[in-house]
C-alpha positions as CSV (number, residue, x, y, z in Angstrom):
1,M,14.6,-13.0,16.8
2,A,15.6,-10.7,19.7
3,K,16.4,-7.2,18.4
4,E,19.9,-7.1,20.0
5,R,20.8,-10.3,17.9
6,I,20.0,-8.8,14.5
7,V,22.5,-5.8,14.7
8,A,24.6,-5.8,11.6
9,G,28.3,-6.4,11.8
10,P,31.2,-5.5,9.6
11,G,30.7,-6.6,6.0
12,F,27.0,-6.5,6.0
13,N,25.7,-4.8,2.9
14,R,22.8,-2.3,3.5
15,W,21.5,-3.1,0.0
16,L,20.3,-6.4,1.4
17,V,17.7,-4.8,3.5
18,P,15.4,-3.4,0.7
19,P,14.9,-6.8,-1.0
20,A,14.0,-8.3,2.4
21,A,11.4,-5.5,2.8
22,L,10.1,-6.1,-0.8
23,A,9.7,-9.9,-0.1
24,I,7.2,-8.9,2.6
25,H,5.5,-6.1,0.8
26,L,5.0,-8.1,-2.3
27,C,3.2,-10.8,-0.5
28,I,0.9,-8.6,1.7
29,G,0.3,-6.4,-1.4
30,M,-2.1,-9.1,-2.7
31,A,-4.7,-7.5,-0.6
32,Y,-5.1,-5.1,-3.5
33,G,-5.8,-8.1,-5.8
34,F,-8.4,-10.0,-3.9
35,S,-11.1,-9.0,-6.3
36,V,-9.8,-11.9,-8.5
37,F,-11.5,-14.2,-6.0
38,W,-15.0,-12.6,-5.9
39,L,-16.6,-14.1,-8.9
40,P,-15.4,-17.6,-8.2
41,L,-16.3,-17.5,-4.6
42,S,-19.8,-16.2,-5.6
43,Q,-20.2,-19.5,-7.5
44,A,-18.6,-21.9,-5.1
45,V,-21.8,-24.0,-4.6
46,G,-23.4,-23.6,-8.0
47,I,-20.1,-24.1,-9.9
48,G,-20.5,-21.9,-13.0
49,A,-23.8,-20.3,-12.0
50,P,-24.6,-18.9,-8.5
51,I,-27.3,-20.5,-6.4
52,E,-29.3,-17.7,-4.9
53,C,-30.2,-17.9,-1.1
54,P,-33.8,-17.6,-0.2
55,A,-35.0,-14.0,0.1
56,D,-36.3,-14.5,3.6
57,L,-33.0,-15.9,4.9
58,G,-31.6,-13.7,7.6
59,F,-28.1,-12.2,7.9
60,F,-26.8,-14.6,10.4
61,A,-28.3,-17.5,8.6
62,R,-26.6,-16.5,5.4
63,M,-23.3,-16.5,7.3
64,V,-23.5,-20.2,7.9
65,A,-25.6,-21.5,5.0
66,T,-24.0,-24.3,3.0
67,D,-26.5,-24.7,0.2
68,C,-26.5,-21.3,-1.5
69,D,-23.8,-19.0,-2.8
70,W,-22.4,-15.8,-1.3
71,K,-23.1,-12.4,-2.9
72,V,-20.1,-10.4,-4.1
73,S,-21.2,-7.5,-1.9
74,A,-20.7,-9.8,1.1
75,L,-17.4,-10.9,0.0
76,T,-16.0,-7.5,-0.5
77,W,-16.3,-6.9,3.2
78,M,-12.9,-8.6,3.4
79,Y,-11.4,-5.7,1.4
80,T,-12.8,-3.1,3.8
81,L,-11.6,-5.1,6.7
82,F,-8.1,-5.3,5.1
83,F,-7.5,-1.6,5.3
84,V,-9.3,-0.8,8.4
85,L,-7.4,-3.4,10.3
86,L,-4.2,-2.4,8.6
87,G,-4.5,1.2,10.0
88,C,-5.6,0.1,13.3
89,S,-3.0,-2.7,14.0
90,A,-0.2,-0.4,12.6
91,A,-1.3,2.3,15.1
92,I,-1.7,-0.1,18.2
93,W,1.4,-2.2,17.7
94,G,3.8,0.4,16.1
95,G,5.4,1.2,19.4
96,W,5.9,-2.5,20.2
97,L,7.6,-2.9,16.7
98,E,10.2,-0.3,17.5
99,R,11.2,-2.1,20.6
100,A,10.9,-5.7,19.4
101,G,12.5,-5.0,16.1
102,P,11.6,-5.6,12.4
103,R,12.4,-9.3,12.3
104,K,9.9,-10.2,15.0
105,A,7.3,-8.1,13.5
106,G,8.0,-9.7,10.1
107,V,7.5,-13.1,11.5
108,V,4.3,-12.2,13.3
109,S,3.1,-10.6,10.1
110,A,3.8,-13.8,8.1
111,L,2.0,-15.9,10.6
112,C,-1.1,-13.6,10.5
113,W,-1.3,-13.1,6.8
114,C,-0.6,-16.6,5.8
115,G,-2.5,-18.1,8.8
116,G,-5.4,-15.9,7.8
117,L,-5.3,-17.4,4.2
118,V,-5.4,-21.0,5.7
119,I,-8.4,-20.0,7.8
120,S,-10.1,-18.5,4.8
121,A,-9.3,-21.7,2.9
122,I,-11.2,-23.7,5.5
123,G,-14.0,-21.3,5.3
124,V,-14.2,-21.9,1.6
125,K,-14.1,-25.6,2.1
126,T,-16.9,-25.5,4.7
127,H,-18.7,-22.6,3.1
128,Q,-18.6,-20.4,6.1
129,I,-18.2,-16.8,5.1
130,W,-17.6,-15.6,8.6
131,M,-14.3,-17.6,8.5
132,L,-13.1,-15.6,5.4
133,W,-13.9,-12.3,7.2
134,L,-12.1,-13.6,10.4
135,G,-9.2,-15.2,8.7
136,S,-8.2,-12.9,5.7
137,G,-10.1,-9.8,6.8
138,V,-9.3,-9.5,10.6
139,I,-6.2,-11.8,11.3
140,G,-4.8,-11.1,7.8
141,G,-5.5,-7.4,8.2
142,I,-3.4,-7.3,11.4
143,G,-0.7,-9.1,9.5
144,L,-0.9,-6.3,6.8
145,G,-0.4,-3.5,9.3
146,L,2.6,-5.2,11.0
147,G,4.1,-6.2,7.6
148,Y,3.6,-2.8,6.0
149,I,5.3,-0.7,8.7
150,S,7.9,-3.4,9.7
151,P,10.8,-2.0,7.4
152,V,10.0,1.7,7.7
153,S,12.2,2.7,10.6
154,T,14.9,0.2,9.6
155,L,15.3,1.5,6.1
156,I,15.3,5.1,7.1
157,K,18.1,4.2,9.6
158,W,20.1,2.4,6.9
159,F,19.6,5.1,4.3
160,P,19.7,8.5,6.1
161,D,21.2,9.9,2.9
162,R,18.3,8.6,0.7
163,R,15.2,8.2,3.0
164,G,12.7,8.8,0.2
165,M,14.3,6.3,-2.2
166,A,14.7,3.7,0.5
167,T,11.0,3.7,1.6
168,G,9.9,4.1,-1.9
169,M,11.5,0.8,-2.9
170,A,9.8,-1.1,-0.1
171,I,6.4,0.5,-0.3
172,M,6.5,0.1,-4.2
173,G,6.3,-3.6,-3.3
174,F,2.9,-3.3,-1.6
175,G,1.5,-1.7,-4.8
176,G,3.2,-4.4,-6.9
177,G,1.8,-7.4,-4.8
178,A,-1.5,-7.5,-6.7
179,M,0.4,-7.4,-10.1
180,I,2.1,-10.7,-9.2
181,G,-0.7,-12.3,-6.9
182,S,-3.7,-11.8,-9.2
183,P,-2.4,-13.5,-12.3
184,L,-0.8,-16.2,-10.1
185,A,-4.2,-16.8,-8.4
186,D,-5.9,-16.9,-11.8
187,L,-3.4,-19.5,-13.0
188,L,-3.8,-21.6,-9.8
189,M,-7.7,-21.4,-9.9
190,K,-7.7,-22.7,-13.5
191,H,-5.3,-25.4,-12.5
192,Y,-7.3,-26.6,-9.4
193,A,-10.7,-26.2,-10.8
194,T,-12.9,-29.3,-11.2
195,A,-16.5,-30.1,-11.9
196,T,-17.1,-29.9,-8.1
197,S,-14.7,-27.1,-7.1
198,V,-13.9,-23.6,-8.4
199,G,-10.3,-24.1,-7.2
200,V,-10.2,-21.3,-4.5
201,F,-9.7,-23.6,-1.5
202,E,-6.6,-25.1,-3.0
203,T,-5.4,-21.6,-4.3
204,F,-5.5,-20.2,-0.9
205,L,-3.5,-23.0,0.6
206,T,-0.9,-22.9,-2.2
207,M,-0.5,-19.1,-2.0
208,A,-0.3,-19.2,1.9
209,A,2.7,-21.7,1.5
210,I,4.4,-19.6,-1.1
211,Y,3.9,-16.4,0.8
212,F,5.1,-17.9,4.1
213,V,8.4,-19.0,2.5
214,F,9.0,-15.4,1.1
215,M,7.9,-13.5,4.2
216,M,9.9,-15.5,6.5
217,A,12.9,-15.1,4.2
218,G,12.3,-11.4,4.2
219,A,11.8,-11.3,8.0
220,F,15.1,-13.2,8.6
221,G,16.8,-11.0,6.1
222,Y,16.3,-7.9,8.3
223,R,19.2,-6.3,9.9
224,I,19.4,-3.1,11.9
225,P,22.4,-0.7,12.1
226,P,24.3,-0.1,15.3
227,S,23.1,2.9,17.1
228,G,24.7,6.1,15.7
229,W,25.8,4.5,12.5
230,T,26.0,6.6,9.4
231,P,27.1,5.6,5.8
232,A,30.8,5.9,5.2
233,G,31.7,9.3,3.9
234,W,28.2,10.9,4.6
235,T,27.8,13.8,7.0
236,P,24.4,14.8,8.3
237,P,23.4,18.2,7.1
238,P,23.7,20.9,9.8
239,A,20.4,21.6,11.6
240,S,20.3,25.0,10.3
241,A,20.5,24.0,6.7
242,N,17.0,23.0,6.5
243,T,14.7,23.5,9.5
244,M,12.2,20.9,8.1
245,I,14.7,18.2,8.9
246,T,15.5,17.6,12.5
247,R,18.2,15.7,14.2
248,Q,16.1,15.3,17.4
249,H,13.4,12.8,18.1
250,V,9.7,12.9,19.2
251,H,8.2,10.1,21.4
252,V,5.2,8.3,19.7
253,S,3.1,9.0,22.9
254,K,3.2,12.7,22.2
255,V,2.1,12.8,18.5
256,W,-1.7,13.0,19.1
257,G,-1.1,16.4,20.7
258,I,1.2,17.8,18.0
259,P,-0.4,19.9,15.3
260,Q,2.0,18.8,12.5
261,F,1.0,15.2,12.9
262,W,-2.7,16.1,12.4
263,L,-1.7,18.2,9.3
264,L,0.1,15.3,7.8
265,W,-2.7,13.1,8.7
266,G,-5.0,15.3,6.6
267,V,-2.5,15.4,3.9
268,L,-2.4,11.6,3.6
269,C,-6.1,11.2,4.0
270,L,-7.1,13.6,1.4
271,N,-4.5,12.5,-1.1
272,V,-5.4,8.9,-0.7
273,S,-9.1,9.5,-0.6
274,A,-9.1,11.0,-4.1
275,G,-6.9,8.3,-5.6
276,I,-8.5,5.2,-3.9
277,G,-12.0,6.3,-5.2
278,V,-10.6,6.2,-8.7
279,I,-8.9,2.9,-8.3
280,G,-12.1,1.3,-7.2
281,M,-14.1,2.7,-10.2
282,A,-11.5,2.8,-12.9
283,S,-13.0,0.0,-15.1
284,P,-16.6,1.2,-15.0
285,M,-15.6,4.8,-15.3
286,L,-13.7,4.3,-18.6
287,Q,-16.6,2.2,-20.1
288,E,-19.3,4.6,-19.1
289,V,-17.4,7.8,-20.2
290,F,-16.5,6.6,-23.6
291,G,-18.9,3.7,-24.3
292,G,-18.8,2.5,-27.9
293,K,-15.9,5.0,-28.8
294,L,-13.4,2.5,-27.2
295,I,-14.0,0.1,-30.1
296,G,-14.9,2.7,-32.8
297,V,-18.6,2.5,-32.5
298,D,-21.0,5.4,-31.9
299,G,-23.3,5.4,-28.9
300,G,-23.1,5.1,-25.2
301,I,-22.7,2.0,-23.1
302,K,-26.5,1.3,-22.9
303,S,-26.6,0.9,-26.7
304,L,-24.0,-1.9,-26.9
305,D,-24.7,-5.5,-27.3
306,E,-23.2,-8.2,-25.2
307,A,-20.2,-9.0,-27.5
308,Q,-19.4,-5.2,-27.7
309,L,-19.6,-4.9,-23.9
310,G,-17.1,-7.8,-23.6
311,L,-14.7,-6.0,-25.8
312,I,-14.8,-2.7,-24.0
313,A,-14.5,-4.6,-20.6
314,A,-11.2,-6.0,-21.9
315,I,-10.0,-2.5,-22.8
316,A,-11.1,-1.2,-19.3
317,A,-9.0,-4.1,-17.7
318,G,-6.0,-2.9,-19.7
319,F,-6.7,0.6,-18.3
320,T,-6.8,-0.8,-14.8
321,G,-3.5,-2.6,-15.4
322,L,-1.8,0.5,-16.8
323,L,-2.9,2.5,-13.7
324,S,-1.4,-0.1,-11.4
325,L,1.9,0.2,-13.2
326,F,1.9,4.0,-12.7
327,N,0.8,3.4,-9.0
328,I,3.9,1.3,-8.6
329,G,6.4,3.4,-10.5
330,G,5.1,6.6,-8.8
331,R,6.0,5.2,-5.4
332,F,9.7,4.9,-6.4
333,F,9.9,7.9,-8.6
334,W,8.2,10.5,-6.3
335,A,9.8,9.2,-3.2
336,S,13.3,9.4,-4.7
337,T,12.4,12.9,-6.2
338,S,11.6,14.1,-2.6
339,D,15.2,13.4,-1.6
340,Y,16.2,16.3,-3.9
341,I,13.2,18.8,-3.8
342,G,12.0,18.1,-0.2
343,R,9.0,16.4,1.1
344,K,6.8,19.4,1.5
345,M,7.5,20.5,-2.0
346,T,6.8,17.1,-3.4
347,Y,3.3,17.2,-1.7
348,V,2.8,20.7,-3.2
349,V,3.4,19.2,-6.6
350,F,1.0,16.3,-5.8
351,F,-1.8,18.7,-4.8
352,V,-1.3,21.5,-7.4
353,L,-0.9,19.1,-10.3
354,G,-3.7,16.9,-8.9
355,I,-6.2,19.7,-8.7
356,A,-5.4,20.7,-12.3
357,L,-5.7,17.1,-13.5
358,Y,-9.0,16.2,-11.7
359,A,-10.5,19.5,-12.9
360,S,-9.4,18.7,-16.6
361,A,-10.8,15.1,-16.5
362,P,-14.4,16.2,-17.4
363,W,-13.1,18.1,-20.3
364,A,-11.0,15.2,-21.5
365,G,-13.9,12.7,-21.1
366,S,-17.3,14.1,-22.0
367,G,-15.9,17.3,-23.4
368,A,-13.2,16.7,-25.9
369,G,-13.8,12.9,-25.9
370,S,-10.1,12.2,-25.9
371,I,-9.3,8.7,-24.7
372,A,-5.5,9.4,-24.8
373,A,-5.9,12.5,-22.6
374,F,-8.2,10.9,-20.3
375,V,-5.9,7.9,-19.8
376,A,-2.9,10.0,-19.4
377,I,-4.5,12.2,-16.7
378,F,-5.4,9.3,-14.5
379,C,-2.1,7.6,-15.0
380,V,-0.3,10.7,-13.6
381,I,-2.9,11.0,-10.8
382,L,-2.3,7.3,-9.8
383,S,1.5,7.8,-9.8
384,M,1.0,10.7,-7.2
385,Y,-1.5,8.5,-5.3
386,G,1.3,5.9,-4.9
387,G,4.0,8.5,-4.4
388,G,2.0,9.9,-1.5
389,F,2.2,6.6,0.3
390,A,6.0,6.2,-0.4
391,T,6.9,9.8,0.6
392,I,5.1,10.1,3.9
393,P,7.6,7.9,6.0
394,A,10.4,10.2,5.0
395,Y,8.4,13.3,5.7
396,L,7.6,11.9,9.1
397,A,11.3,11.1,9.8
398,D,12.3,14.6,8.7
399,L,9.9,16.2,11.2
400,F,9.7,13.9,14.1
401,G,13.2,12.2,14.0
402,T,14.1,8.6,13.3
403,Q,14.0,6.9,16.7
404,M,10.2,6.1,16.7
405,V,9.3,6.9,13.1
406,G,7.8,3.4,12.5
407,A,5.5,3.8,15.4
408,I,4.5,7.3,14.3
409,H,3.9,6.1,10.8
410,G,1.7,3.3,12.1
411,R,-0.5,5.9,13.9
412,L,-0.5,8.0,10.8
413,L,-2.0,5.1,8.8
414,T,-5.3,5.5,10.4
415,A,-5.7,8.2,7.8
416,W,-5.5,5.5,5.2
417,A,-8.1,3.4,7.0
418,T,-10.4,6.6,6.9
419,A,-9.6,7.3,3.2
420,G,-10.5,3.6,2.4
421,I,-14.0,4.4,3.4
422,L,-14.3,8.1,2.3
423,G,-12.9,7.9,-1.2
424,P,-15.1,5.1,-2.6
425,V,-18.1,6.4,-0.8
426,V,-17.7,9.8,-2.6
427,V,-17.1,8.3,-6.0
428,T,-19.8,5.5,-5.9
429,Y,-22.6,7.4,-4.1
430,M,-22.2,10.5,-6.4
431,R,-22.3,8.1,-9.4
432,D,-25.4,6.4,-8.2
433,Y,-27.1,9.7,-7.2
434,Q,-26.6,11.3,-10.7
435,L,-27.6,8.2,-12.5
436,G,-30.8,8.3,-10.4
437,L,-31.3,11.9,-11.6
438,G,-31.3,10.6,-15.2
439,M,-27.9,12.0,-16.2
440,P,-26.1,10.1,-19.1
441,P,-23.4,7.6,-17.9
442,S,-20.8,9.6,-19.8
443,Q,-21.4,12.6,-17.5
444,V,-22.0,11.0,-14.1
445,Y,-18.3,11.5,-13.0
446,N,-17.9,15.2,-13.9
447,T,-19.2,16.6,-10.6
448,T,-17.2,13.7,-8.7
449,M,-14.0,15.0,-10.3
450,Y,-14.6,18.5,-9.0
451,I,-15.4,17.3,-5.5
452,L,-12.0,15.3,-5.6
453,A,-10.3,18.4,-6.8
454,G,-11.8,20.3,-3.9
455,M,-10.5,17.7,-1.5
456,L,-7.0,18.2,-2.8
457,V,-7.4,22.0,-2.3
458,L,-7.9,21.1,1.4
459,G,-4.8,18.8,1.3
460,L,-2.7,21.6,-0.1
461,L,-3.7,23.9,2.7
462,C,-2.8,21.3,5.2
463,N,0.6,20.7,3.7
464,L,1.3,24.5,3.4
465,M,0.6,24.9,7.1
466,V,3.2,22.3,8.1
467,R,6.1,23.9,10.2
468,P,9.1,22.5,12.1
469,I,8.2,20.7,15.3
470,A,8.4,23.0,18.5
471,Q,11.3,22.2,20.7
472,K,9.1,21.3,23.6
473,H,7.8,18.2,21.9
474,F,11.3,16.5,21.5
475,M,12.6,14.0,23.9
476,T,15.3,15.2,26.3
477,A,18.7,13.5,26.3
478,E,17.6,11.3,29.3
479,E,14.2,10.3,27.7
480,L,16.1,9.4,24.5
481,A,18.6,7.3,26.4
482,R,15.7,5.5,28.2
483,E,13.9,4.8,24.9
484,K,17.1,3.5,23.3
485,R,17.5,1.0,26.3
486,L,14.0,-0.1,25.8
487,A,14.7,-0.6,22.1
488,H,17.8,-2.6,23.0
489,E,20.2,-0.1,21.6
490,K,23.5,0.1,23.3
491,T,24.3,3.8,24.0
492,G,25.9,6.1,26.5
493,H,24.0,7.9,29.3
494,D,23.1,10.7,26.8
495,G,21.8,8.5,24.0
496,A,24.9,8.9,22.0
497,L,27.1,6.0,20.7
498,P,29.2,4.6,23.5
499,A,32.8,5.7,23.7
500,S,34.0,2.1,23.3
501,A,32.5,1.8,19.8
502,D,35.3,1.2,17.2
503,A,35.1,3.8,14.5
504,A,37.1,1.5,12.2
505,Q,34.6,-1.3,12.7
506,M,31.6,1.0,12.2
507,A,33.1,2.1,8.9
508,L,33.1,-1.5,7.6
509,I,29.3,-1.8,8.2
510,G,26.8,-1.0,5.4
511,H,28.9,-2.1,2.4
512,G,30.9,-5.1,1.2
513,G,29.8,-8.7,1.5
514,H,29.7,-11.1,-1.4
515,P,28.2,-9.5,-4.6
516,A,26.5,-12.7,-5.6
517,L,24.4,-12.7,-2.3
518,V,23.2,-9.2,-3.1
519,L,22.4,-10.2,-6.6
520,A,20.6,-13.2,-5.6
521,A,18.5,-11.3,-3.0
522,W,17.4,-8.7,-5.6
523,A,16.7,-11.5,-8.1
524,S,14.4,-13.3,-5.7
525,V,12.1,-10.3,-5.6
526,G,12.9,-8.7,-9.1
527,L,12.1,-11.7,-11.2
528,P,8.5,-12.1,-9.7
529,L,8.0,-8.4,-10.1
530,A,9.2,-8.3,-13.6
531,W,6.8,-11.2,-14.4
532,G,3.9,-9.4,-12.9
533,M,4.8,-6.2,-14.9
534,W,4.9,-8.2,-18.1
535,V,1.5,-9.8,-17.5
536,T,0.1,-6.4,-16.7
537,L,1.6,-4.7,-19.8
538,Q,0.0,-7.4,-22.0
539,K,-3.3,-6.4,-20.7
540,A,-2.4,-2.7,-21.1
541,F,-1.5,-3.2,-24.7
542,V,-5.3,-3.7,-25.4
543,L,-5.8,0.0,-24.9
544,F,-3.6,0.7,-27.9
545,H,-5.0,-1.7,-30.4
């Protein structure tokens, strides 16, 4: 697993690297789909109906109690831990990843994520909720962070001509993980469920085994290009052609003191805060805004009977599925688009269009009452939410260089951890506050949409203030050479490719190989993704019937 042993040789096809990255991202992306476990776990003791814990039972006693069920609110702490630990671990170990290489990071990610699922399974079996928090939340969250950033630097170096497209393909997988994992988990729980078990213990173990195979295959599929390699026939643009794209490199230890890093931190945090708040409340939002209109009945959600509520809940689930498709598609579409219009302009589009869409949502919902317009608005918004994740690595590579972009990206992901708290808090607390004032459910999201639009205004200002990095922040030739040695890259004294490198051999790297191998690699990740999309589309069809 040593980094110097995974340098690609002649005949290695660079198109084998994206499916390796997808294999890992599709597994860890199940973090988005863990809500499928909340209801079964909340009935793990009662089997069919939750057994309430005594009201006087303290917090620590509830953590180890085996004769009463957990509350959903306690289980959802795993979701919070996922994304807080993801951001923190990516920031802490991003520098190690650059020196150890993506394969070693991918293996550690697989051990943490799948090992966390095993610990959680034991926690389910023994009914110890702290083991779920520790297993999937903490240990699994560390695996999330390492797995998420493991391919970033590698893909950017393999695809300097298509940075956005390359990172978009991989990060698309993180958005698609829940699309595969959630229906798979549902099928497994139904298969394993008995009169004495809700089937979560067995499901965790099964998914841990499946994910371990896929993630290890992805990790061992990683290769890195030799230092100084470029695609055959491609010439880097002159530095003067676009001052927002540098050919120099910033050391990760310096980024905390560079204004552009904090501007991009604000760009990512504000874009994600707005989108993640919507994701968390998508289903209740559609039901409360339109109520009986979703099934052709007059009246708000409070006037519906149980059967009608079940119908609109199914439609809302279809809405949530449709949003996930646009979240995934947007990651590839917008990141690829940024290769042509530039990263800064792509974020200008995100913010300007997003401001207009958030401000229009109240009109589409409680104003015009147009379900189609409301759904279309949030589908576009979620595409830009996903696109923001996929475009930011290429934005960082343009500004800070490629040598340590994975580590810098890891530090920037602390913005995601912050947004994971800020966005849901804004949406849920504003909803509860306005319901407390007696506002009709159909109107409780109007003010929230204007607040989210205001957050995007701040994000737009941050993006417009981004300028090229000052020369003083870049590594000198000696510093770059030292960093390359620490990263086990064979270079000359000035950080350039050694004179002994054979240009003819270098030209053979990045393409070629057996076409069947490339096809098999893409099929191994493409078929599960296609299955997940088909299942999601079936749910989304409910919206149009």
